[in-house]
N, C-alpha and C positions, 0 to 999 in steps of 0.2 A: 170526505173527512175534513176538508178545509172550508166548508160552507159558512160556518159561524164566523171564522176569521175574515173570509171574503166579504161578508155582509158589512163588516166594519169599514171597508174601503169605499163604499158607495158615497157619492157626493150628493148631499141634499140639495133640493131646488133652491133653498135659501142662499146657499153659497153662490150659485149661478146668478141669483138676483143681486147679490152683493157686487159681483163683477159688473153686471149691467149698470148698477147704481153709480159706480165709479166712472164708467164710460159715458154715461148720460149726464153727469154732473156738469152744468153749464159753467162752473167756476174752475174746472179741472185744467190747470196749466199745461199738463202733459198733452192732453187731447186738443186743447185750443191752439197750442203752438203748432201741433201737427196740421190741423185743419187750416191754419193761416198760410202755411207753405203751399198746400194743395190749392187753395183758392187763388193763388197767384196765376195759375195756369187755366183757371176756368172751372166749370162743373165737370164731374166725371164724364158725362156724355160729350162735352166739348173736348175734353182731353183725349178721349178715345178717338174722336173724329179727326183731330189733328194728327194723332199717331198713325191712323189708317192712311191718311193722305200722304204723310211724310214717308211712309214705308212702301208706297207704290213704286214699281220698278222704274217708271218714267221719271219720277222725282229723284230717286236715288241716282239714276244715270245723269240727270242734270247736275247733281252735286259733284259727281265724278268728273264730268266735263269741266266744271268750274275749277276744281282743285287739282286734278291730275288727268287731263284729257287723253294721255297716251294709254291709260288703263282701258279706255273704251275698246281698243283693238283686242285686248286680251279677253274682255267680257264678251265681245262679239264672237271671238274664236270659241270660247267655252260654250256659248249658246249654239253655235254651228255644230260643234262636236256632239252636244246633247241631241240636237234635232236629227242628225244623220245616224244616230245610234252607234257612235264610236266606242262607247263604253260597254264592257262585258255585261250581259244580262245574267240575272241570278241563276237561271236554269243552265246556261252555258258555263258559268263559273263552277257550279256544282259538278258538272260533268268533267270539267278540267281537273277537279280534285279527286273525284271518286270513279271516274270513267263510267262504264255501263251501269255500275251499281247505283248511280244517281237516280236512274229511272224507277227503280224499285224501292228506293229509300223514302220513308214517310218522315218528313222533317217536322220538328216541334215548332211550327210557326206560331202557335198560341203563346209561346214564352220566348219569343225572339230576343236576342241580346243586341242592344244598340251599340254599334261601333263608334268609338269616340276618340278623338285626338286632341291633345292640349300641348302647347299653346300655339294657335295660329296667330302669329304676331304681325305678319306682313302679307299683303295681298299677293306679291309675286310668288310666295310659297304655295298658295292655293293653286296657281297655274302650274307650278313645278309638280305638285302632287297629281294634278289632272293629267299631265303629260305622261308621268310614270304609270298611272293607272291604265291609260290607253295602251301604252307600249307593252306592259307586263300582263294585261288582262286581269288586273286586280281591282279592288273596290275603293270607292271614295266613301268615307265614313258618313253615317247619318247624323252625326253630332260633332260640333267643333267648339272648343273653348278658347277664349282670347284673354290674355292678361297683359295689356299694354296701355300706356298712358293715353287716355281718351282725347285730350286736347291735341296731343301730337298727331294721332292718327286722324283726327278730324281735319287738321290743317293740311296733312299731306295726301289726303284722299283715300287712305286705306279704309277708314270707317265706312264710308258709303260704298266703296268698291267691293269689300267683303260682304256687306249686306246684300248688294246686288248679286254677287256670286252665289251666295246661299240660296237666294230666290231662284236662280237658274238651275242649280243642281238639286234643289228640294231637300235641304238639310236644315236642322236647327243649329243655332249658335248662341253663345253666352258671352256677354261683355262683363268685364271687371271695372267698375267705376273707379275714378281717381280718389274718392273719399274712402280711404282705408288706412290701415295702420302705418303704411309706409309713407304717408303724406305729412308726417311730422305732427300728427294729431295729439300724441302724448309727448309733451315737451320734456319729460324727464327720462325718456328712453333714447338710446342711440345705437351703438354697435355692441360688440361682445362685452364691453365693460359693464353694460347694464342688462345682460341677457336674462338674469333671473326675473327682472321686471316684466318680461314678456309672458311669463307663465300665467299670469292672470288675464291675459288677452290684451292685445295692443290696439284693437280695432277702432271703436267709435266712442271715445269718452265725451261726456258733457253734451254739447249741442250737435255732435257729429251725425247722429241718426237723422236729424232734420236737414242737415247739409246734404246727406246722402239722398234723401227724398227729393230735394231740390234738383240735385244732379240727375237723378233718374228721370224725373219729369222733363228736364231739358232734352235729354237724348231720346226719350220716348216720343215727345211731341215734334222734335225736329228731324229725327232719323227713323222713327218707327222701332227703335230698339226696345224689345219687349222682355227678353230674358237676361237677367243680370245675376251676378254672383253675390252672395252675402257671407260675411265672415264673423258676424257678431250677433248676439241674441237681440239686441236693440233693433238692428236692421231687419231681422227676421220678423219681429213684431210689427214694425211699421209697414213691412211688405204685406203682412196679413191685413192690416188695417186699410191700406190702399185698395186692396182687392175687395174688401167688404164694402168700401164706399162705392165700388162699381168700376174702378180703374183696372184695366186688364193686364196688370203686371204679371209676369211669371218669374220665378227665381229658383236658383239652386243653391244649396248650402255647401260651402267650401270644406275641403278636407281639413283646413286650418281651424274649423270650429271644434274639431277633436271629438266628434261623436264616435265613441269607441265601445259602446255596449248597448244592449237592447233597451235599457232604461232611459238612456239619453235619447234614443230613437222614440220611445213611447212618449216622453215629455214633449218632444218637438211635434210629433204627429198628432198628439192630443190637442195641442194648441191650434194645429191646422184644422181640426174638426170644430173647435170653438168658434173660429173665424171663417168657416166655410160659408159659401153662398147657399141660398135656398135650393139651388139645383145640386147641392152636394159637392161642388167643385172647390178646389183650393189653388192658390197661386204656387204652392210648393210643388214643382215638377221634377226637381232633382235633389236627392239626398245623398251627398257625398260622404261616405264613411271614412273614418280614420284608417290609416294604413295598417294599424295593428289588429283590426278585427279578423275573426275567422268566419268560416262558412256558417257555423251554428248561430252567430249573431244575426246574420241575414235571414236564416231560416226562422228563428224565433220572432224577429221583427216583422217578417212577411205575414205572420199570422195576425198580428194586431193591425198591420197596415190593411189587410183584407177586411178585418172585422170593422174597421172605420170606413170602409167603402172606398179606399184610395189605391187599390192594387193597380189600376190602370192609370191613375193620376200621378202618383209619386213614384218616380224611377229611382231605384237604388243604384247609385253611381259608385263604381268600385275601381280603384287603381290597379291595373294589371301590371304596368311598368311605371317606374318613376324616373325623374332626371337622375343621372348618375351621381351628381354632386349636390350637396347642400340640403338634402331633405331626408333621406333614409340610408340605413346601412345597406351596402350592396354585397352580393347580388340580390336583387328584388325582382321577382317574376311570379305572378299569381295566376298564370294561365291555366295550369292544371287544376287548380282549385275552382276557377271559374267554370270549367267544363263540368265539374261535379255539381256545383250548386245551381247552375243553370237548368239542371234537370228537374229541380223541385221548386225553385223560386222564380216567379215571373217578373218581367219588367226590370231587368238589370242592364245597366250601361257599363261596357268594358272600356275604361278610360286608359289611354296610353300617353303617359307624360314623359316617357323616355323610350329609347330603343331597347331591344333585348340587351341585358347588361354585358354579355360577352362581346357584343359588337360596339355598344356605346362606350364602354370603358376602354376600348382599344383605340379610340379616336384620338388624334392629337389634341382636340378640344372636345372632351366629353360634355354631354348636356349638363346644364347647371341651372337650378331654379332661380339663381340670382341674375341670370341673363334676362329674365322677364322685366327687370326693373331698370334696364339700361336705356339710355337715349339712343335713338336710331343713328344720329350723327356720330355718336361715340362708337357705336358698333362698327359703322363703316370705316371711321378713321383708324380703328384698332386693327383693321385688316381681317376681322373675324366674321364678316357677313356670310361668306361662303361656308365656313365651318358651322355656323349656327343654322344655316339652311340644311346642311347635311344632317345635323342633329334632328331637325324637324322631319326630314324624310326618313330617318331611322325610326322615328315614332310611328310614321305612316306605315312603314314596312312591318313594324311590330304589330300594329293593328290588323294588318292583313294576315300575319301569322296566326293571330287569334281567330280570324274568320275561317281560316283553313282548319284549325283545330276543332272549331265548333262544327264545321261541315263534316269532318271525318267522324264525328261522334253523333251524327244525325240531328244536330241542333241547328237552329236558324239564327239569322242575324238581321239587323236593320242597317242598310246602307243608304246612300243618297237616293231618295225616292224617284227623282226625275231622270236618273242616269241608268239605273240597273234593273228596272222592272222588265 
């Protein structure tokens, strides 16, 4: 009954030709300025070669040795624990949860939920989580998010150490670059007195998308950092453009982008298709929905994600828990909803940004999203280092409660691949 109306939505080839005409215009300042930044680092082939070399374990360890040699003992310990099989295997974990029933349960491995924790701010926290996982026979997540000043962690060795740690455990991780709204990019915004100004987006005004590209290419070619967070439509577009050039960037869209309905998702994934490579791939590997979405939003969006050929490429990343302070009304816990939607929607990541609220909220120092933006020296001098590590481990425990709930319902998960197989 809607066929005639539907036909009106078809995009003529001439519209696509017009887009290409803009992109191919040799006088386009937007495109030329972008290409100029890329050219500083070489051709796409040269850039990828530099990144591959920088990301090799031996080169990362050399950087750790130069910046923080004491971390090498922890990395060696982590590798030894991996190699001797100290971490629980998936089959044994399932038996620990289900008992004998695990042997007869057919788990939905085809739609496994990726276990995710945010934010892994400091390398010692990774080691603390690994020790807890060994002791309690729990799981190290398959995905970790970082939201920490890049220059600070480069200087103190955490950048290279965590990258090396991720290589050891077989997990993906995401960096948040310093070029973002909290870097003073919008000179007219400050604190609560200007809060309404943030509603239009604080992220990347004026030349900042180019500055973001420059920063990404620095960490990509020097540390092999491949996956980064984006918070602004401009950085989404330049990420698509980098990938179309042949640079092997991967990115995830932040919850702060505010994608809270299927039409926002359709717009973003439509652009992913426009800038996909000839092999059909896209650099958009993580799509973080707003905290306000319901399961139906993911179900509707999963249909066009699949129609575009991105079901296995674009992961829907969904907050199961959030920091107790400064981001959502509490209590916030979407675990039960995840168990329901994971039955029908593939390729979901269960992100844990806070502990379970009844635990997190009872802490003397509940988790706070604003802690992500504090300098390490200030955290230590405040005496809150241990409290913030406790917050992190609460998130780790919440992630493992989700793994348990999935297992109890015959659903599968993605944990650190080198540890739990």
